[in-house]
One Martini backbone bead per residue (centre of mass of N, CA, C, O) as a GRO file, in nm:
protein
  411
    1MET     BB    1  -6.090   2.813  -6.299
    2ASP     BB    2  -5.996   2.832  -6.010
    3GLN     BB    3  -5.888   2.542  -6.003
    4LEU     BB    4  -5.675   2.584  -6.230
    5ALA     BB    5  -5.522   2.830  -6.071
    6THR     BB    6  -5.416   2.651  -5.875
    7PRO     BB    7  -5.151   2.559  -5.743
    8ALA     BB    8  -4.984   2.263  -5.773
    9ARG     BB    9  -4.887   2.231  -5.474
   10PHE     BB   10  -5.175   2.220  -5.357
   11HIS     BB   11  -5.266   1.967  -5.494
   12ALA     BB   12  -5.044   1.789  -5.373
   13THR     BB   13  -5.126   1.825  -5.078
   14ARG     BB   14  -5.411   1.715  -5.099
   15GLU     BB   15  -5.328   1.432  -5.208
   16ALA     BB   16  -5.153   1.353  -4.962
   17MET     BB   17  -5.399   1.374  -4.752
   18ALA     BB   18  -5.532   1.167  -4.882
   19ALA     BB   19  -5.651   0.867  -4.924
   20ALA     BB   20  -5.511   0.586  -5.004
   21PRO     BB   21  -5.501   0.333  -5.176
   22PRO     BB   22  -5.466   0.020  -5.066
   23ALA     BB   23  -5.224  -0.056  -5.267
   24LEU     BB   24  -5.040   0.208  -5.154
   25LEU     BB   25  -4.996   0.109  -4.885
   26PRO     BB   26  -4.777   0.055  -4.654
   27HIS     BB   27  -4.600  -0.212  -4.545
   28PRO     BB   28  -4.520  -0.376  -4.293
   29PRO     BB   29  -4.272  -0.519  -4.159
   30THR     BB   30  -4.136  -0.803  -4.135
   31THR     BB   31  -3.981  -1.014  -3.931
   32GLU     BB   32  -3.740  -1.060  -4.120
   33GLN     BB   33  -3.674  -0.760  -4.163
   34LEU     BB   34  -3.628  -0.692  -3.865
   35LEU     BB   35  -3.391  -0.896  -3.825
   36CYS     BB   36  -3.206  -0.769  -4.034
   37GLN     BB   37  -3.186  -0.498  -3.885
   38VAL     BB   38  -3.063  -0.612  -3.627
   39ALA     BB   39  -2.810  -0.736  -3.754
   40ARG     BB   40  -2.703  -0.467  -3.863
   41ALA     BB   41  -2.691  -0.317  -3.594
   42LEU     BB   42  -2.486  -0.504  -3.467
   43ARG     BB   43  -2.257  -0.468  -3.675
   44GLN     BB   44  -2.236  -0.147  -3.660
   45GLN     BB   45  -2.139  -0.160  -3.338
   46LEU     BB   46  -1.882  -0.303  -3.454
   47PRO     BB   47  -1.573  -0.352  -3.484
   48PRO     BB   48  -1.326  -0.471  -3.628
   49PRO     BB   49  -1.139  -0.732  -3.618
   50LEU     BB   50  -0.871  -0.865  -3.509
   51ALA     BB   51  -0.614  -1.044  -3.651
   52ALA     BB   52  -0.573  -1.234  -3.376
   53LEU     BB   53  -0.835  -1.374  -3.386
   54GLN     BB   54  -0.972  -1.701  -3.235
   55ALA     BB   55  -1.192  -1.607  -3.013
   56CYS     BB   56  -1.552  -1.596  -2.926
   57VAL     BB   57  -1.752  -1.432  -2.688
   58ILE     BB   58  -2.093  -1.481  -2.594
   59ILE     BB   59  -2.357  -1.246  -2.453
   60PRO     BB   60  -2.665  -1.256  -2.347
   61ALA     BB   61  -2.860  -0.952  -2.241
   62LYS     BB   62  -3.124  -0.898  -1.989
   63ASP     BB   63  -3.108  -0.714  -1.738
   64GLU     BB   64  -2.758  -0.725  -1.634
   65ALA     BB   65  -2.610  -0.496  -1.465
   66ASP     BB   66  -2.535  -0.652  -1.196
   67ALA     BB   67  -2.383  -0.917  -1.317
   68LEU     BB   68  -2.164  -0.838  -1.538
   69PRO     BB   69  -1.904  -0.739  -1.396
   70ALA     BB   70  -1.815  -1.023  -1.294
   71THR     BB   71  -1.816  -1.170  -1.564
   72LEU     BB   72  -1.600  -0.982  -1.704
   73ALA     BB   73  -1.374  -1.019  -1.498
   74ALA     BB   74  -1.333  -1.322  -1.552
   75LEU     BB   75  -1.253  -1.284  -1.854
   76ALA     BB   76  -1.006  -1.090  -1.792
   77ALA     BB   77  -0.861  -1.348  -1.616
   78GLN     BB   78  -0.739  -1.507  -1.836
   79ILE     BB   79  -0.545  -1.811  -1.876
   80THR     BB   80  -0.330  -2.037  -1.903
   81LEU     BB   81  -0.241  -2.354  -1.804
   82GLY     BB   82   0.047  -2.213  -1.704
   83GLY     BB   83  -0.036  -1.900  -1.603
   84GLN     BB   84  -0.051  -1.718  -1.845
   85ALA     BB   85  -0.094  -1.487  -2.059
   86LEU     BB   86  -0.269  -1.401  -2.313
   87PRO     BB   87  -0.273  -1.328  -2.618
   88ALA     BB   88  -0.309  -1.057  -2.788
   89GLY     BB   89  -0.632  -1.063  -2.941
   90MET     BB   90  -0.752  -1.372  -2.932
   91ILE     BB   91  -0.990  -1.237  -2.766
   92GLU     BB   92  -1.348  -1.180  -2.759
   93VAL     BB   93  -1.631  -0.979  -2.641
   94ILE     BB   94  -1.993  -1.014  -2.681
   95VAL     BB   95  -2.262  -0.799  -2.602
   96LEU     BB   96  -2.622  -0.839  -2.594
   97ALA     BB   97  -2.850  -0.579  -2.555
   98ASN     BB   98  -3.180  -0.694  -2.511
   99ASN     BB   99  -3.454  -0.535  -2.421
  100CYS     BB  100  -3.373  -0.311  -2.220
  101LEU     BB  101  -3.439  -0.133  -1.885
  102ASP     BB  102  -3.148  -0.090  -1.818
  103GLN     BB  103  -2.773  -0.064  -1.769
  104THR     BB  104  -2.620  -0.278  -1.938
  105ALA     BB  105  -2.441  -0.124  -2.142
  106GLU     BB  106  -2.300   0.056  -1.931
  107ALA     BB  107  -2.164  -0.175  -1.777
  108VAL     BB  108  -1.981  -0.251  -2.013
  109ARG     BB  109  -1.837   0.023  -2.050
  110GLN     BB  110  -1.709   0.019  -1.770
  111ALA     BB  111  -1.547  -0.246  -1.815
  112MET     BB  112  -1.356  -0.132  -2.028
  113HIS     BB  113  -1.203   0.050  -1.819
  114HIS     BB  114  -1.127  -0.180  -1.608
  115HIS     BB  115  -1.047  -0.374  -1.886
  116PRO     BB  116  -0.824  -0.295  -2.124
  117GLY     BB  117  -0.725  -0.600  -2.208
  118LEU     BB  118  -1.018  -0.638  -2.303
  119VAL     BB  119  -1.201  -0.740  -2.574
  120LEU     BB  120  -1.488  -0.526  -2.579
  121HIS     BB  121  -1.839  -0.552  -2.664
  122VAL     BB  122  -2.143  -0.357  -2.749
  123ALA     BB  123  -2.495  -0.414  -2.817
  124GLU     BB  124  -2.805  -0.253  -2.913
  125VAL     BB  125  -3.131  -0.409  -2.912
  126HIS     BB  126  -3.464  -0.473  -3.065
  127LEU     BB  127  -3.680  -0.722  -3.043
  128PRO     BB  128  -3.927  -0.874  -3.149
  129PRO     BB  129  -4.162  -1.022  -2.967
  130ILE     BB  130  -4.140  -1.313  -3.105
  131ASP     BB  131  -3.795  -1.277  -3.063
  132ALA     BB  132  -3.778  -1.222  -2.738
  133HIS     BB  133  -3.518  -1.438  -2.699
  134VAL     BB  134  -3.240  -1.633  -2.641
  135GLY     BB  135  -3.228  -1.780  -2.912
  136ARG     BB  136  -3.204  -1.527  -3.091
  137ALA     BB  137  -2.969  -1.385  -2.952
  138ARG     BB  138  -2.761  -1.617  -2.984
  139ARG     BB  139  -2.776  -1.636  -3.292
  140LEU     BB  140  -2.681  -1.354  -3.362
  141LEU     BB  141  -2.406  -1.380  -3.223
  142LEU     BB  142  -2.296  -1.634  -3.367
  143ASP     BB  143  -2.310  -1.529  -3.653
  144GLU     BB  144  -2.122  -1.288  -3.611
  145ALA     BB  145  -1.878  -1.440  -3.492
  146ALA     BB  146  -1.829  -1.624  -3.736
  147GLN     BB  147  -1.762  -1.399  -3.936
  148ARG     BB  148  -1.520  -1.284  -3.784
  149LEU     BB  149  -1.348  -1.546  -3.784
  150GLU     BB  150  -1.345  -1.587  -4.097
  151SER     BB  151  -1.165  -1.310  -4.124
  152THR     BB  152  -0.923  -1.456  -3.973
  153ILE     BB  153  -0.881  -1.783  -3.896
  154GLY     BB  154  -1.151  -1.932  -3.956
  155PRO     BB  155  -1.292  -2.253  -3.913
  156THR     BB  156  -1.109  -2.283  -3.635
  157GLY     BB  157  -1.264  -2.111  -3.487
  158VAL     BB  158  -1.402  -2.007  -3.162
  159LEU     BB  159  -1.709  -2.059  -3.005
  160LEU     BB  160  -1.838  -1.888  -2.712
  161SER     BB  161  -2.060  -1.953  -2.435
  162THR     BB  162  -2.231  -1.737  -2.203
  163ASP     BB  163  -2.350  -1.585  -1.909
  164ALA     BB  164  -2.438  -1.299  -1.719
  165ASP     BB  165  -2.442  -1.503  -1.436
  166THR     BB  166  -2.132  -1.596  -1.501
  167LEU     BB  167  -1.831  -1.765  -1.383
  168VAL     BB  168  -1.533  -1.811  -1.509
  169ALA     BB  169  -1.264  -1.976  -1.515
  170PRO     BB  170  -0.936  -1.895  -1.572
  171THR     BB  171  -0.918  -2.173  -1.781
  172TRP     BB  172  -1.160  -2.189  -1.975
  173LEU     BB  173  -1.038  -2.132  -2.252
  174ALA     BB  174  -0.787  -2.317  -2.249
  175ALA     BB  175  -0.944  -2.585  -2.199
  176THR     BB  176  -1.114  -2.571  -2.451
  177LEU     BB  177  -0.883  -2.560  -2.662
  178SER     BB  178  -0.758  -2.829  -2.578
  179GLU     BB  179  -0.998  -3.009  -2.666
  180ILE     BB  180  -0.994  -2.920  -2.965
  181GLU     BB  181  -0.698  -3.006  -3.021
  182ALA     BB  182  -0.784  -3.319  -2.947
  183GLY     BB  183  -1.075  -3.327  -3.153
  184ALA     BB  184  -1.294  -3.143  -3.083
  185GLU     BB  185  -1.590  -2.951  -3.193
  186ALA     BB  186  -1.721  -2.973  -2.898
  187VAL     BB  187  -1.787  -2.804  -2.568
  188GLY     BB  188  -1.881  -2.897  -2.247
  189GLY     BB  189  -1.921  -2.751  -1.946
  190ARG     BB  190  -1.895  -2.722  -1.612
  191ILE     BB  191  -2.185  -2.650  -1.405
  192LEU     BB  192  -2.185  -2.442  -1.130
  193THR     BB  193  -2.299  -2.324  -0.832
  194GLN     BB  194  -2.323  -2.067  -0.639
  195ALA     BB  195  -2.279  -1.986  -0.332
  196THR     BB  196  -2.509  -1.977  -0.057
  197ALA     BB  197  -2.698  -1.947   0.227
  198ALA     BB  198  -2.869  -2.211   0.093
  199THR     BB  199  -2.684  -2.468   0.062
  200HIS     BB  200  -2.857  -2.669   0.285
  201CYS     BB  201  -3.103  -2.695   0.142
  202PRO     BB  202  -3.324  -2.904  -0.006
  203VAL     BB  203  -3.268  -2.807  -0.296
  204ARG     BB  204  -2.965  -2.852  -0.290
  205ARG     BB  205  -2.973  -3.156  -0.234
  206MET     BB  206  -3.131  -3.224  -0.490
  207GLN     BB  207  -2.926  -3.111  -0.690
  208LEU     BB  208  -2.688  -3.297  -0.607
  209SER     BB  209  -2.828  -3.566  -0.661
  210ASP     BB  210  -2.873  -3.515  -0.960
  211ALA     BB  211  -2.574  -3.478  -1.036
  212VAL     BB  212  -2.482  -3.758  -0.951
  213TYR     BB  213  -2.662  -3.914  -1.140
  214ARG     BB  214  -2.554  -3.794  -1.409
  215VAL     BB  215  -2.255  -3.875  -1.373
  216LEU     BB  216  -2.297  -4.182  -1.331
  217LEU     BB  217  -2.435  -4.223  -1.600
  218ARG     BB  218  -2.187  -4.152  -1.772
  219GLN     BB  219  -2.009  -4.379  -1.663
  220LEU     BB  220  -2.188  -4.611  -1.760
  221GLU     BB  221  -2.198  -4.535  -2.059
  222ASP     BB  222  -1.889  -4.567  -2.104
  223ARG     BB  223  -1.894  -4.880  -2.059
  224LEU     BB  224  -2.119  -4.955  -2.287
  225ASP     BB  225  -2.084  -4.670  -2.488
  226PRO     BB  226  -1.821  -4.544  -2.605
  227CYS     BB  227  -1.670  -4.227  -2.667
  228PRO     BB  228  -1.375  -4.137  -2.801
  229THR     BB  229  -1.407  -3.807  -2.719
  230ASP     BB  230  -1.586  -3.901  -2.428
  231ARG     BB  231  -1.430  -4.000  -2.187
  232TRP     BB  232  -1.360  -4.106  -1.894
  233PRO     BB  233  -1.385  -3.822  -1.760
  234CYS     BB  234  -1.715  -3.678  -1.730
  235HIS     BB  235  -2.027  -3.534  -1.826
  236HIS     BB  236  -2.373  -3.369  -1.889
  237GLN     BB  237  -2.298  -3.076  -1.999
  238HIS     BB  238  -2.448  -2.835  -2.271
  239TYR     BB  239  -2.463  -2.515  -2.204
  240GLY     BB  240  -2.471  -2.169  -2.237
  241ALA     BB  241  -2.263  -2.118  -1.996
  242SER     BB  242  -2.085  -2.375  -2.147
  243LEU     BB  243  -2.020  -2.333  -2.490
  244ALA     BB  244  -1.840  -2.494  -2.763
  245LEU     BB  245  -1.734  -2.421  -3.111
  246THR     BB  246  -1.667  -2.445  -3.421
  247VAL     BB  247  -1.721  -2.295  -3.713
  248ARG     BB  248  -1.739  -2.554  -3.876
  249ALA     BB  249  -1.968  -2.683  -3.705
  250TYR     BB  250  -2.174  -2.454  -3.725
  251ARG     BB  251  -2.208  -2.480  -4.034
  252ARG     BB  252  -2.279  -2.781  -4.055
  253VAL     BB  253  -2.560  -2.744  -3.872
  254GLY     BB  254  -2.687  -2.442  -3.936
  255GLY     BB  255  -2.683  -2.351  -3.658
  256LEU     BB  256  -2.884  -2.217  -3.429
  257PRO     BB  257  -3.165  -2.296  -3.300
  258VAL     BB  258  -3.478  -2.120  -3.302
  259VAL     BB  259  -3.565  -2.105  -2.967
  260PRO     BB  260  -3.688  -1.994  -2.663
  261PHE     BB  261  -3.562  -2.269  -2.545
  262LEU     BB  262  -3.312  -2.497  -2.539
  263GLU     BB  263  -3.093  -2.420  -2.765
  264ASP     BB  264  -2.848  -2.581  -2.668
  265GLU     BB  265  -2.969  -2.865  -2.694
  266ALA     BB  266  -3.036  -2.841  -2.996
  267LEU     BB  267  -2.743  -2.807  -3.089
  268TRP     BB  268  -2.630  -3.073  -2.975
  269GLN     BB  269  -2.817  -3.257  -3.144
  270GLN     BB  270  -2.696  -3.166  -3.412
  271LEU     BB  271  -2.412  -3.272  -3.362
  272LEU     BB  272  -2.498  -3.569  -3.328
  273ARG     BB  273  -2.642  -3.601  -3.603
  274HIS     BB  274  -2.340  -3.544  -3.747
  275ASP     BB  275  -2.106  -3.696  -3.591
  276LEU     BB  276  -1.964  -3.509  -3.400
  277PRO     BB  277  -1.707  -3.435  -3.198
  278VAL     BB  278  -1.744  -3.455  -2.845
  279ARG     BB  279  -1.719  -3.275  -2.514
  280HIS     BB  280  -1.720  -3.340  -2.152
  281SER     BB  281  -1.544  -3.121  -1.959
  282PRO     BB  282  -1.399  -3.102  -1.632
  283GLN     BB  283  -1.190  -2.856  -1.702
  284VAL     BB  284  -1.450  -2.699  -1.774
  285GLN     BB  285  -1.548  -2.407  -1.581
  286VAL     BB  286  -1.843  -2.285  -1.407
  287TYR     BB  287  -2.033  -2.016  -1.229
  288THR     BB  288  -2.365  -2.001  -1.139
  289SER     BB  289  -2.652  -1.885  -1.058
  290ALA     BB  290  -2.931  -1.948  -0.805
  291ARG     BB  291  -3.162  -1.817  -0.927
  292ARG     BB  292  -3.528  -1.809  -0.951
  293CYS     BB  293  -3.517  -1.551  -1.148
  294GLY     BB  294  -3.520  -1.570  -1.471
  295ARG     BB  295  -3.494  -1.526  -1.848
  296VAL     BB  296  -3.630  -1.811  -1.884
  297GLU     BB  297  -3.857  -2.059  -1.898
  298VAL     BB  298  -3.620  -2.285  -1.942
  299GLY     BB  299  -3.404  -2.358  -1.664
  300LEU     BB  300  -3.247  -2.339  -1.377
  301SER     BB  301  -3.465  -2.172  -1.234
  302TRP     BB  302  -3.693  -2.365  -1.303
  303GLN     BB  303  -3.571  -2.617  -1.167
  304LEU     BB  304  -3.560  -2.500  -0.880
  305ARG     BB  305  -3.866  -2.462  -0.855
  306GLU     BB  306  -3.940  -2.757  -0.889
  307TRP     BB  307  -3.782  -2.859  -0.641
  308GLU     BB  308  -3.927  -2.683  -0.437
  309ALA     BB  309  -4.207  -2.809  -0.478
  310LEU     BB  310  -4.128  -3.100  -0.407
  311SER     BB  311  -4.023  -3.043  -0.121
  312ALA     BB  312  -4.294  -2.928  -0.008
  313GLN     BB  313  -4.428  -3.231  -0.084
  314HIS     BB  314  -4.233  -3.467  -0.026
  315GLN     BB  315  -4.082  -3.519  -0.305
  316GLN     BB  316  -3.948  -3.677  -0.581
  317PRO     BB  317  -3.771  -3.702  -0.840
  318LEU     BB  318  -3.782  -3.795  -1.179
  319VAL     BB  319  -3.598  -4.049  -1.356
  320PRO     BB  320  -3.429  -4.234  -1.552
  321CYS     BB  321  -3.398  -4.569  -1.590
  322PRO     BB  322  -3.119  -4.761  -1.566
  323HIS     BB  323  -3.217  -5.034  -1.678
  324GLU     BB  324  -3.316  -4.922  -1.950
  325LEU     BB  325  -3.050  -4.783  -2.037
  326VAL     BB  326  -2.880  -5.033  -2.056
  327ARG     BB  327  -3.037  -5.164  -2.287
  328VAL     BB  328  -3.005  -4.927  -2.489
  329TRP     BB  329  -2.691  -4.898  -2.495
  330ARG     BB  330  -2.630  -5.180  -2.593
  331ALA     BB  331  -2.785  -5.152  -2.856
  332ARG     BB  332  -2.632  -4.907  -2.967
  333HIS     BB  333  -2.357  -5.038  -2.987
  334CYS     BB  334  -2.447  -5.255  -3.198
  335LEU     BB  335  -2.571  -5.062  -3.410
  336ARG     BB  336  -2.314  -4.909  -3.474
  337ALA     BB  337  -2.156  -5.149  -3.580
  338TRP     BB  338  -2.357  -5.215  -3.806
  339TRP     BB  339  -2.331  -4.944  -3.948
  340GLN     BB  340  -2.015  -4.946  -3.992
  341ALA     BB  341  -2.052  -5.226  -4.167
  342GLY     BB  342  -2.315  -5.127  -4.369
  343ALA     BB  343  -2.600  -5.219  -4.310
  344SER     BB  344  -2.695  -5.496  -4.335
  345GLN     BB  345  -2.877  -5.747  -4.340
  346PRO     BB  346  -3.096  -5.910  -4.169
  347GLY     BB  347  -3.117  -6.071  -3.846
  348PRO     BB  348  -3.155  -6.198  -3.542
  349GLU     BB  349  -2.992  -5.967  -3.403
  350LEU     BB  350  -3.147  -5.725  -3.521
  351ALA     BB  351  -3.421  -5.804  -3.412
  352ARG     BB  352  -3.336  -5.779  -3.116
  353LEU     BB  353  -3.256  -5.476  -3.127
  354ALA     BB  354  -3.531  -5.369  -3.209
  355ARG     BB  355  -3.668  -5.463  -2.949
  356ALA     BB  356  -3.484  -5.306  -2.748
  357VAL     BB  357  -3.579  -5.015  -2.895
  358GLU     BB  358  -3.880  -5.025  -2.996
  359VAL     BB  359  -3.869  -5.105  -3.315
  360PRO     BB  360  -3.933  -5.171  -3.624
  361LEU     BB  361  -3.750  -5.347  -3.844
  362LYS     BB  362  -3.842  -5.228  -4.114
  363GLU     BB  363  -3.799  -4.926  -4.030
  364LEU     BB  364  -3.503  -4.948  -3.959
  365LEU     BB  365  -3.404  -5.020  -4.244
  366LEU     BB  366  -3.515  -4.773  -4.387
  367GLN     BB  367  -3.362  -4.558  -4.221
  368ALA     BB  368  -3.073  -4.665  -4.276
  369ARG     BB  369  -3.091  -4.593  -4.587
  370GLN     BB  370  -3.157  -4.272  -4.540
  371CYS     BB  371  -2.930  -4.225  -4.356
  372SER     BB  372  -2.606  -4.051  -4.318
  373THR     BB  373  -2.611  -4.105  -4.002
  374PHE     BB  374  -2.619  -4.233  -3.691
  375GLY     BB  375  -2.741  -3.993  -3.543
  376GLN     BB  376  -2.997  -3.987  -3.715
  377LEU     BB  377  -3.094  -4.270  -3.647
  378TRP     BB  378  -3.104  -4.241  -3.335
  379GLN     BB  379  -3.310  -4.010  -3.326
  380TRP     BB  380  -3.534  -4.175  -3.447
  381ILE     BB  381  -3.546  -4.389  -3.229
  382GLU     BB  382  -3.608  -4.201  -2.988
  383THR     BB  383  -3.871  -4.085  -3.107
  384THR     BB  384  -4.019  -4.358  -3.149
  385ARG     BB  385  -3.990  -4.488  -2.850
  386GLY     BB  386  -3.951  -4.274  -2.644
  387ALA     BB  387  -3.954  -4.251  -2.323
  388VAL     BB  388  -3.815  -4.314  -2.032
  389LEU     BB  389  -3.867  -4.458  -1.751
  390PRO     BB  390  -3.971  -4.326  -1.455
  391VAL     BB  391  -3.793  -4.270  -1.141
  392PRO     BB  392  -3.683  -4.244  -0.845
  393LEU     BB  393  -3.390  -4.106  -0.746
  394SER     BB  394  -3.294  -4.293  -0.514
  395GLY     BB  395  -3.318  -4.562  -0.674
  396ALA     BB  396  -3.131  -4.485  -0.908
  397LEU     BB  397  -2.877  -4.448  -0.737
  398ARG     BB  398  -2.862  -4.733  -0.626
  399ASP     BB  399  -2.837  -4.879  -0.902
  400LEU     BB  400  -2.588  -4.736  -1.010
  401ARG     BB  401  -2.389  -4.817  -0.785
  402ALA     BB  402  -2.418  -5.119  -0.837
  403TYR     BB  403  -2.315  -5.126  -1.126
  404LEU     BB  404  -2.031  -4.991  -1.064
  405ARG     BB  405  -1.944  -5.208  -0.849
  406LYS     BB  406  -2.044  -5.500  -0.998
  407GLY     BB  407  -2.172  -5.466  -1.259
  408VAL     BB  408  -2.309  -5.575  -1.557
  409PRO     BB  409  -2.501  -5.806  -1.650
  410GLY     BB  410  -2.340  -5.964  -1.931
  411SER     BB  411  -2.054  -5.803  -1.978
   0.00000   0.00000   0.00000
């Protein structure tokens, strides 16, 4: 009787304190649910876009309070190619302060006061451990920026990416837009390192030699297999410090691949896979820091450390062999023409091209029937044939200069 007389609320309290059956225990949120919460938190911290918005610059930032003021000042100083001020409200900058332990967000808020003419936003989020990397942060930003541009200018809006330790040139935006107006759907800018006291150190010399090799390689590639939208003069870089593409292209390729590092390279490969017109513009320039302690596993800071280790061992970097690349690019040029002509039945010439790119003729024909773009077919060929033979940098530079001076035999 005493038990029956006990107030109902007491029974309820006791039941709530008791261990719940396993089936009734709340499940922890999944990673996908946590990411949806992060995306919502990002959106909720941003005001609606201005009606005049045409281009959105995104900057992922983790513990970048020291570097960001100069980065944002450079963006606030953007001008047209003719030296005039940009139209009010045509550009906005979004900084994502993710998993920060310093005053990154506060540094952005101070920059808002210093540069009232710059439409600048900051959002603070905490990514789950498995997704706490630049690939996820940049994807969140690009997805949000694409939606904002779709609500203003539409699919022709331009997404631009840079890094928190990078200074864009005054005409960075204008030169990018000029390339897109000329027909490119994506633009990789020239990324130069900021001068330091160690400008003449062995690592710097190695870096410059590598840059010369890459640029000369692009010049030779232009002679053997020219890309209509990316003719010489051009360069070799398409990385997060200076990468732009239209909203239309971003949607076409399904967004930025979410990988812990080299997400920019993965995005560029997606653009090529879809045969979208791209441009490596020497007119689009940025200056990034040469710090050795970076924020990603594989990036410029990682490469500088690799060169430093090689220099200490008195060794040279290994790079793809120009002789082999000449053979591959010639074959690619002929294969593209074959593809554009309808990928007709095989003949002696196609068999020779299959041998040149080291893939079985039968599989080449099968893939050609299944692929919807030449970029897709070529990426299959590259994956199937494997990496190009590596050779010492000094010898590769010598061979490249000889090709460009004397011409490629048989051309």
